[in-house]
C-alpha positions in Angstrom: 99.4 114.3 90.2 99.3 111.4 87.8 96.8 110.2 85.3 94.2 107.4 85.4 91.5 106.7 83.0 89.3 103.7 82.2 86.7 103.1 79.5 85.0 100.2 77.9 83.6 99.5 74.4 81.9 96.7 72.5 79.5 95.9 75.4 77.9 92.4 75.0 76.6 89.5 76.9 78.4 86.2 77.1 76.6 84.9 74.0 77.9 87.9 72.0 74.5 89.6 71.8 73.7 93.2 72.6 70.7 92.2 74.7 70.1 89.1 76.8 67.4 89.0 79.5 69.0 86.1 81.4 72.7 87.0 81.4 73.6 89.0 84.5 77.2 89.8 83.7 78.2 92.4 81.1 81.3 92.0 79.1 83.3 94.5 77.0 86.8 95.6 75.9 88.1 97.5 78.9 90.9 100.0 78.3 92.7 101.5 81.3 95.6 104.0 81.4 97.7 104.2 84.6 100.2 106.9 83.8 101.6 106.1 80.4 100.8 102.4 80.7 97.9 101.1 78.6 96.0 98.0 79.9 93.5 96.3 77.5 91.4 93.3 78.3 88.1 91.7 77.3 86.7 91.8 80.8 83.5 91.3 82.8 83.0 95.1 83.0 80.1 94.8 85.4 82.4 93.3 88.0 85.1 95.8 87.1 82.7 98.7 87.8 81.8 97.3 91.2 85.4 96.7 92.1 86.3 100.2 91.1 83.4 101.6 93.2 84.8 99.6 96.2 88.2 101.2 95.8 86.7 104.6 96.5 86.7 103.7 100.1 88.8 100.5 100.4 92.3 99.5 99.4 92.7 96.8 96.8 96.0 94.8 96.9 97.1 93.3 93.6 96.6 89.5 93.3 95.0 89.0 96.7 91.3 88.7 95.7 89.8 89.7 92.4 91.4 91.2 89.3 90.4 94.8 88.5 89.8 93.7 84.9 88.5 90.1 85.4 87.8 87.6 82.7 84.9 86.2 84.6 82.5 87.4 87.3 79.7 84.8 87.1 79.2 83.7 90.7 77.7 86.2 93.2 77.9 85.4 96.9 75.6 87.8 98.8 75.8 88.6 102.5 72.8 88.1 104.7 71.6 91.7 104.4 71.9 91.7 100.6 73.9 94.9 100.7 77.4 93.4 99.8 78.5 90.8 97.4 81.6 88.8 96.7 82.1 88.0 93.0 83.9 84.9 92.1 85.2 83.8 88.7 88.3 82.4 87.0 91.9 83.5 87.9 92.4 85.3 84.5 92.5 89.0 84.2 94.6 92.1 84.7 95.1 93.5 88.2 96.6 96.5 90.0 96.7 97.8 93.5 94.7 100.9 94.7 96.1 102.3 98.0 94.6 105.3 99.8 97.1 107.9 100.9 95.4 111.0 102.3 93.7 112.9 99.5 95.1 110.7 96.8 95.3 107.0 95.7 98.4 105.2 94.6 97.9 102.9 91.7 100.6 100.2 91.5 101.1 97.7 88.6 102.6 94.3 88.9 105.9 95.5 87.6 106.1 98.1 90.4 105.1 101.1 88.3 103.2 103.6 90.6 101.0 106.5 89.7 99.6 108.9 92.3 96.1 110.3 91.5 94.0 112.9 93.4 91.1 111.1 95.0 88.6 113.5 93.4 90.0 112.9 89.9 89.9 109.1 90.6 86.3 109.3 91.9 85.2 111.1 88.7 86.8 108.4 86.5 85.3 105.6 88.5 81.8 107.2 88.5 81.9 107.8 84.8 82.9 104.2 84.1 80.2 102.8 86.5 77.6 105.1 85.0 78.4 104.0 81.5 78.1 100.3 82.4 74.8 100.9 84.3 73.4 102.9 81.3 74.0 99.9 79.1 72.2 97.6 81.5 69.3 100.1 81.5 69.2 100.2 77.7 68.6 96.5 77.6 65.5 94.5 78.3 64.7 94.0 82.0 66.6 91.0 83.5 64.8 87.8 84.2 66.0 87.1 87.8 67.2 83.6 88.7 64.6 81.4 90.3 67.0 80.0 92.8 67.1 82.2 96.0 70.9 82.2 96.3 71.5 83.3 92.7 68.7 85.9 92.8 70.0 87.2 96.1 73.5 87.5 94.7 72.3 89.6 91.8 70.2 91.8 94.1 73.1 92.2 96.5 75.3 93.2 93.5 73.0 96.1 92.6 72.3 97.0 96.2 76.0 97.4 96.9 76.6 99.1 93.5 73.9 101.8 94.2 75.0 102.3 97.8 78.6 102.9 96.8 77.6 105.0 93.8 75.4 107.2 95.8 77.8 107.7 98.7 78.6 111.2 97.3 75.3 111.4 95.3 77.0 113.3 92.5 76.1 112.4 88.9 78.9 113.2 86.5 78.6 113.6 82.8 
């Protein structure tokens, strides 16, 4: 089976600070390896983490929705139950496909390069990345939630979906 890893460094909020009570979207330098291919991008890593969590149970097709390493992820569109969110941003970023195939996922880059990864190995990498992003949120001052219902509900739906997807197998990895 192939290799996949993803990490992020230099976490910051849009204004460049290490703590901002009003900024809801975390940024950082994301570095992913798919096989021998290194992908680097200054991304909205909070959106990346949720997108990765979604790929644990859903396929993601390159260039059809969001980018896996998006430039922006500033507009949350919640569903009525506040348990799922669509994140909208600009069209810039780096993307790849994640296709489920039995007990593995196939990661495919824009140039057609493919890497097959065991689902359990993939899940560990995704959980570690999501946990690292969430730990940074938790190390910061509590967020001041938006006053407008739509914006507040979008942020709440973001975390509701995150926690639901993260807890599906309720295994904390270190």
